[in-house]
C-alpha positions in Angstrom: 117.2 116.2 129.9 113.8 115.9 128.6 113.2 116.2 125.4 109.4 117.1 124.7 109.9 117.3 120.9 108.1 115.3 118.6 108.8 113.1 115.7 107.5 111.9 112.9 108.3 108.2 111.5 109.2 108.4 107.9 110.4 106.9 105.0 113.0 108.2 102.2 112.4 106.4 98.8 114.7 106.5 96.2 113.8 107.1 92.8 115.8 107.9 89.5 116.6 111.4 90.1 115.2 112.2 93.6 114.4 110.8 97.0 110.7 110.8 97.7 109.8 111.2 101.5 106.5 110.2 103.3 105.1 109.4 106.4 105.1 105.5 107.4 101.4 105.4 108.2 100.8 106.1 104.3 102.8 102.9 103.1 101.0 99.9 103.6 103.8 97.9 102.5 107.0 97.3 100.7 107.5 94.3 98.5 110.2 92.7 95.8 109.9 94.5 92.2 107.5 91.7 90.3 104.7 93.3 88.1 103.1 92.5 84.9 103.6 94.5 81.5 101.1 97.2 80.8 98.6 96.4 78.2 99.6 97.9 74.5 98.3 102.1 74.7 98.8 102.4 78.2 99.8 105.5 79.6 103.9 106.1 80.1 103.8 106.2 83.6 102.4 102.8 84.0 105.1 99.9 84.8 102.6 97.2 84.9 100.0 95.4 87.5 100.7 93.9 91.1 98.9 91.0 92.1 98.7 92.3 96.0 96.4 90.5 98.6 94.0 89.8 96.0 94.0 93.4 94.7 95.3 94.5 91.0 97.1 97.6 91.5 98.4 99.8 89.0 102.3 100.0 89.5 103.0 103.7 88.7 106.5 105.2 87.7 106.7 108.2 89.9 109.6 109.5 87.6 107.2 109.3 84.4 104.8 110.4 86.1 106.9 113.7 86.8 107.9 114.0 83.4 110.9 111.8 83.8 111.9 108.4 81.8 110.3 105.3 83.0 113.0 103.0 84.5 112.5 99.6 85.6 115.0 98.8 88.0 117.4 95.8 87.4 118.9 93.0 89.7 117.5 93.3 93.3 117.2 97.0 93.4 113.7 97.8 92.7 111.0 97.6 95.3 107.5 98.4 94.9 105.9 100.4 97.5 102.3 99.8 98.2 100.7 103.1 99.7 97.3 103.4 101.4 95.4 106.4 99.3 93.3 109.3 101.0 91.2 110.7 98.4 88.2 110.6 97.3 88.1 107.8 95.5 89.3 105.9 98.2 86.9 103.4 98.4 87.2 102.4 94.8 91.0 102.8 94.8 92.3 101.9 98.1 95.8 101.3 97.4 98.3 101.9 94.9 101.8 101.2 94.2 104.9 103.0 93.2 108.3 101.4 91.6 110.9 102.6 93.9 115.2 102.5 92.1 116.3 101.3 95.5 115.3 100.0 99.0 113.5 102.3 101.3 115.0 103.6 104.1 113.5 104.9 107.7 114.1 108.2 109.5 112.7 109.9 112.6 112.1 113.7 111.7 111.5 116.5 113.8 109.7 119.8 112.3 113.0 121.9 112.9 114.7 119.1 110.8 112.4 119.9 107.4 112.8 122.9 105.7 110.7 123.6 102.3 113.4 124.5 99.7 113.3 126.0 96.1 113.3 122.6 94.0 112.6 121.7 90.3 109.2 120.5 90.7 106.8 118.5 88.5 103.3 117.4 88.2 103.6 114.8 90.7 105.4 116.9 93.5 103.9 118.4 96.0 106.9 120.5 97.5 111.1 119.6 98.0 112.4 119.9 101.4 115.7 119.6 102.9 116.2 116.6 105.4 119.4 116.8 107.0 121.3 118.4 104.2 119.6 116.2 101.4 116.8 117.2 99.1 113.7 115.1 99.0 110.2 115.4 97.4 107.0 115.2 99.0 105.0 113.7 96.5 101.3 114.7 95.4 99.3 112.1 97.0 96.0 113.4 95.0 97.5 113.3 91.7 99.3 110.0 92.3 96.0 108.3 93.1 93.9 110.3 90.1 96.5 108.3 88.0 95.7 104.9 90.0 92.2 105.6 89.1 92.8 106.1 85.5 94.7 102.7 85.2 92.3 100.7 87.0 89.4 101.8 84.8 
């Protein structure tokens, strides 16, 4: 049997109340959770900073950026996902970092496995989708990049 369907390698990223869905190509690296504390009077969504490959990256809490609570992972649960930026400010902010609440998992999806659904979206969400019976959210990378740019100034 010849299967001509195209699959997209993706990553499911656990947050406090949601899962994010991103294509593999948007992720530069996943590292263990470690960041410095944010400076006084920092935005609520800023977890701290990460020294990564000689760059000082702002670590963003997706949950807090989306109107929820800032939750720092405990124990060995959390990771930091380093994302490639794609927006207008890519030259000044080529990467950004998101704190997770668990270990991201790989999946391969075809177009028919992904259905847009109505979901309670916030400013950091592009849309809600259903993936194999579970709701996931595709983040608004442009919005998150604007936060990274704001934090890096």
